[in-house]
C-alpha positions as CSV (number, residue, x, y, z in Angstrom):
1,X,0.0,0.1,0.0
2,X,0.9,3.5,-0.2
3,X,2.5,5.5,2.4
4,X,0.6,8.6,3.7
5,X,3.0,10.9,2.1
6,X,2.7,9.0,-1.2
7,X,-0.9,9.1,-1.1
8,X,-1.1,13.0,-0.5
9,X,1.5,13.5,-3.4
10,X,-0.6,11.7,-5.9
11,X,-3.9,13.4,-4.6
12,X,-2.1,16.8,-4.8
13,X,-0.9,16.2,-8.4
14,X,-4.6,15.0,-9.3
15,X,-6.1,18.4,-8.2
16,X,-3.4,20.5,-9.9
17,X,-4.1,22.0,-13.4
18,X,-3.1,19.7,-16.2
19,X,0.4,20.5,-17.7
20,X,-0.9,20.4,-21.2
21,X,-4.3,20.6,-23.1
22,X,-5.9,17.1,-23.0
23,X,-9.5,15.7,-23.6
24,X,-12.1,16.3,-21.0
25,X,-12.2,12.7,-20.3
26,X,-8.4,12.3,-19.9
27,X,-8.4,15.3,-17.5
28,X,-11.4,14.0,-15.6
29,X,-9.6,10.6,-15.3
30,X,-6.6,12.2,-13.7
31,X,-8.5,14.4,-11.6
32,X,-11.1,12.1,-10.0
33,X,-9.8,8.5,-10.2
34,X,-7.2,8.8,-7.6
35,X,-9.6,10.5,-5.4
36,X,-12.3,7.9,-5.8
37,X,-9.8,5.1,-5.2
38,X,-8.9,6.7,-2.2
39,X,-12.0,7.1,-0.7
40,X,-13.6,3.8,-1.9
41,X,-10.9,1.1,-2.0
42,X,-12.3,-0.2,-5.2
43,X,-10.3,-2.0,-7.9
44,X,-8.9,0.4,-10.8
45,X,-11.0,-1.0,-13.5
46,X,-14.2,-0.8,-11.3
47,X,-13.7,2.8,-11.5
48,X,-12.4,3.5,-14.8
49,X,-15.4,1.5,-16.4
50,X,-17.9,3.6,-14.4
51,X,-20.8,5.2,-16.1
52,X,-22.9,8.2,-15.2
53,X,-26.0,5.9,-14.7
54,X,-23.9,4.0,-12.2
55,X,-24.0,7.0,-9.6
56,X,-27.3,7.7,-7.9
57,X,-28.5,9.5,-4.8
58,X,-30.6,8.0,-1.9
59,X,-32.2,9.3,1.1
60,X,-30.4,8.2,4.4
61,X,-33.6,7.9,6.7
62,X,-31.7,8.9,10.0
63,X,-29.7,11.7,8.8
64,X,-32.4,13.0,6.4
65,X,-29.9,13.8,3.7
66,X,-29.0,12.4,0.4
67,X,-26.2,9.9,0.1
68,X,-24.6,9.3,-3.3
69,X,-23.8,5.7,-4.1
70,X,-21.4,4.2,-6.8
71,X,-23.2,1.0,-8.2
72,X,-20.3,-1.3,-9.1
73,X,-21.6,-3.8,-11.8
74,X,-20.2,-6.3,-14.2
75,X,-22.7,-4.7,-16.7
76,X,-20.2,-1.9,-16.9
77,X,-17.3,-3.9,-17.5
78,X,-15.5,-6.5,-15.4
79,X,-15.8,-7.2,-11.7
80,X,-13.5,-9.7,-10.1
81,X,-16.2,-11.4,-8.0
82,X,-18.8,-11.1,-10.8
83,X,-21.2,-9.4,-8.3
84,X,-22.8,-6.0,-8.0
85,X,-22.2,-4.0,-5.0
86,X,-22.9,-0.4,-3.9
87,X,-20.4,1.8,-2.6
88,X,-21.4,4.9,-0.8
89,X,-19.3,8.1,-1.7
90,X,-17.3,9.9,0.9
91,X,-18.6,13.4,1.7
92,X,-15.5,14.9,0.6
93,X,-15.8,13.6,-2.9
94,X,-19.4,15.4,-2.9
95,X,-17.8,18.6,-1.6
96,X,-15.2,18.5,-4.4
97,X,-18.0,18.6,-7.0
98,X,-17.8,15.0,-8.2
99,X,-21.6,14.7,-8.6
100,X,-21.5,17.9,-10.8
101,X,-19.0,16.2,-13.1
102,X,-21.1,13.0,-13.1
103,X,-24.3,14.9,-14.4
104,X,-22.2,16.5,-17.2
105,X,-21.8,12.9,-18.5
106,X,-25.3,11.8,-18.8
107,X,-25.6,8.6,-20.8
108,X,-22.0,8.4,-21.1
109,X,-18.8,6.5,-19.5
110,X,-17.3,8.9,-16.7
111,X,-13.7,8.7,-18.0
112,X,-13.6,7.8,-21.7
113,X,-15.5,8.4,-24.9
114,X,-16.6,5.3,-26.7
115,X,-16.5,7.2,-29.9
116,X,-12.9,7.8,-29.8
117,X,-12.0,4.2,-29.4
118,X,-10.2,3.1,-32.6
119,X,-10.9,-0.4,-32.2
120,X,-13.2,-2.3,-29.9
121,X,-11.8,-5.2,-28.2
122,X,-13.2,-7.5,-25.4
123,X,-9.6,-8.4,-24.4
124,X,-8.3,-5.0,-24.1
125,X,-11.3,-2.6,-23.6
126,X,-10.9,1.0,-23.6
127,X,-11.3,1.5,-19.8
128,X,-8.2,-0.5,-19.1
129,X,-6.3,1.9,-21.3
130,X,-7.6,4.6,-19.1
131,X,-5.8,2.7,-16.1
132,X,-2.8,2.2,-18.0
133,X,-2.2,5.9,-18.8
134,X,-3.0,6.8,-15.3
135,X,-0.3,4.4,-14.0
136,X,2.2,5.9,-16.5
137,X,1.5,9.4,-15.3
138,X,1.8,8.4,-11.7
139,X,5.2,6.5,-12.4
140,X,6.7,9.1,-14.9
141,X,5.3,12.6,-13.6
142,X,4.2,12.2,-10.1
143,X,7.3,10.2,-9.3
144,X,5.9,7.2,-7.3
145,X,8.6,4.9,-8.6
146,X,9.1,2.4,-5.8
147,X,8.7,-1.0,-7.6
148,X,7.1,-2.7,-4.6
149,X,4.0,-0.5,-4.9
150,X,1.6,-0.8,-7.7
151,X,0.6,2.8,-8.7
152,X,-3.1,2.1,-8.7
153,X,-3.5,-1.1,-6.5
154,X,-1.8,0.5,-3.7
155,X,-5.1,2.3,-3.0
156,X,-6.8,-0.9,-1.9
157,X,-4.2,-1.6,0.6
158,X,-4.2,1.7,2.0
159,X,-7.8,1.8,2.5
160,X,-7.8,-1.4,4.3
161,X,-5.0,-0.2,6.5
162,X,-7.0,3.2,7.4
163,X,-10.2,1.2,7.9
164,X,-8.5,-1.2,10.5
165,X,-6.8,1.7,12.2
166,X,-10.1,3.7,12.7
167,X,-12.1,0.5,13.7
168,X,-14.5,0.2,10.7
169,X,-16.6,-2.7,11.0
170,X,-14.8,-5.6,9.4
171,X,-17.8,-7.1,7.5
172,X,-18.8,-3.8,6.0
173,X,-15.1,-3.0,5.2
174,X,-14.9,-6.2,3.2
175,X,-18.3,-5.4,1.5
176,X,-17.1,-2.1,0.5
177,X,-14.0,-3.4,-1.2
178,X,-15.9,-6.3,-2.7
179,X,-13.6,-8.9,-0.8
180,X,-15.1,-12.4,-0.1
181,X,-16.4,-13.2,3.2
182,X,-14.1,-14.9,5.8
183,X,-16.6,-17.1,7.5
184,X,-20.1,-18.6,6.6
185,X,-22.0,-16.3,8.9
186,X,-21.1,-13.4,6.6
187,X,-23.1,-14.8,4.0
188,X,-26.2,-14.0,5.9
189,X,-28.3,-10.9,5.5
190,X,-27.4,-7.8,3.6
191,X,-25.4,-4.7,4.4
192,X,-27.6,-1.6,3.8
193,X,-26.0,1.4,1.9
194,X,-26.7,3.8,4.8
195,X,-24.8,1.4,7.2
196,X,-22.0,1.3,4.7
197,X,-22.1,5.2,4.4
198,X,-21.9,5.7,8.2
199,X,-18.6,3.5,8.1
200,X,-17.3,5.4,5.0
201,X,-17.7,8.7,7.1
202,X,-15.4,7.5,9.6
203,X,-12.5,7.9,7.1
204,X,-10.5,11.1,7.9
205,X,-10.6,13.7,5.0
206,X,-7.4,14.1,3.2
207,X,-5.8,17.4,3.7
208,X,-3.7,18.5,0.8
209,X,-1.5,21.5,-0.2
210,X,-1.6,22.0,-3.8
211,X,-1.5,24.5,-6.7
212,X,-4.8,26.0,-8.0
213,X,-7.7,23.5,-7.9
214,X,-8.5,22.1,-11.2
215,X,-11.7,20.7,-13.1
216,X,-12.0,18.7,-16.1
217,X,-12.8,21.8,-18.1
218,X,-9.4,23.2,-17.1
219,X,-7.5,22.1,-20.2
220,X,-5.0,24.7,-20.3
221,X,-2.5,25.4,-17.6
222,X,-3.0,28.5,-15.5
223,X,-0.7,30.3,-13.2
224,X,-0.9,28.4,-10.0
225,X,-2.2,30.0,-6.7
226,X,-2.0,28.4,-3.2
227,X,-5.1,26.4,-2.0
228,X,-5.7,24.1,0.5
229,X,-8.1,21.2,0.6
230,X,-9.4,21.0,4.2
231,X,-11.6,19.0,6.4
232,X,-15.3,20.0,6.7
233,X,-15.7,22.6,9.4
234,X,-12.4,23.9,9.6
235,X,-13.0,25.5,6.2
236,X,-16.7,26.0,6.2
237,X,-16.5,29.7,7.4
238,X,-14.0,30.7,4.8
239,X,-15.5,28.9,1.6
240,X,-14.4,30.2,-1.7
241,X,-15.4,29.3,-5.2
242,X,-13.0,26.6,-6.3
243,X,-15.0,24.3,-8.4
244,X,-16.9,22.9,-5.6
245,X,-14.0,22.2,-3.3
246,X,-13.7,24.2,0.0
247,X,-10.6,26.1,0.2
248,X,-8.7,28.0,2.7
């Protein structure tokens, strides 16, 4: 898994403006996929293949608020267990404006444009190429070069480490990540999305020092200014418009 400083380095690079013009889909993949992996512990391809229709809102009965859920399904691509699961999205993703981006992709995959795929292949689908490009960027430009760490799979290990450290429910933690149950009793019953959301909310917000916050529409580099992604409450009184992210 990533060390905390490696995770922060990747997340800061993801928020920074693109260094060169790129498509909206490529910019969005770099902007959102690392953050989604950090806060869901999902497999890389489960994120790269996600479609706008796979993200939906649901009322939390006790909190009386909408929680947003990523529906991970084999219908979108490949899932190792071949089973659907619902993963609630961390509040920090919502604060950063992820749902606004999802709405802009109505009827489309989130991180690639099928119309741009030169050749369709079941063996090498386009969403896998999205992951390959992200891996190269993390290695070559972000500088996470340690061979013992897989640039994308490292998030799953870190998510499990954090989950244990903050005493997330083990059954729910495994369900969120799509891990097989460890005992027969876990096969009984279901894990409601609001229960999983309560566990997801235990994960501390990542606090990152970074350059000017970017959005997928920021295709041209701009002169950077200092911004800080901060925990909810600490920045609430000093909100500024930064593409949906609270900034200091």
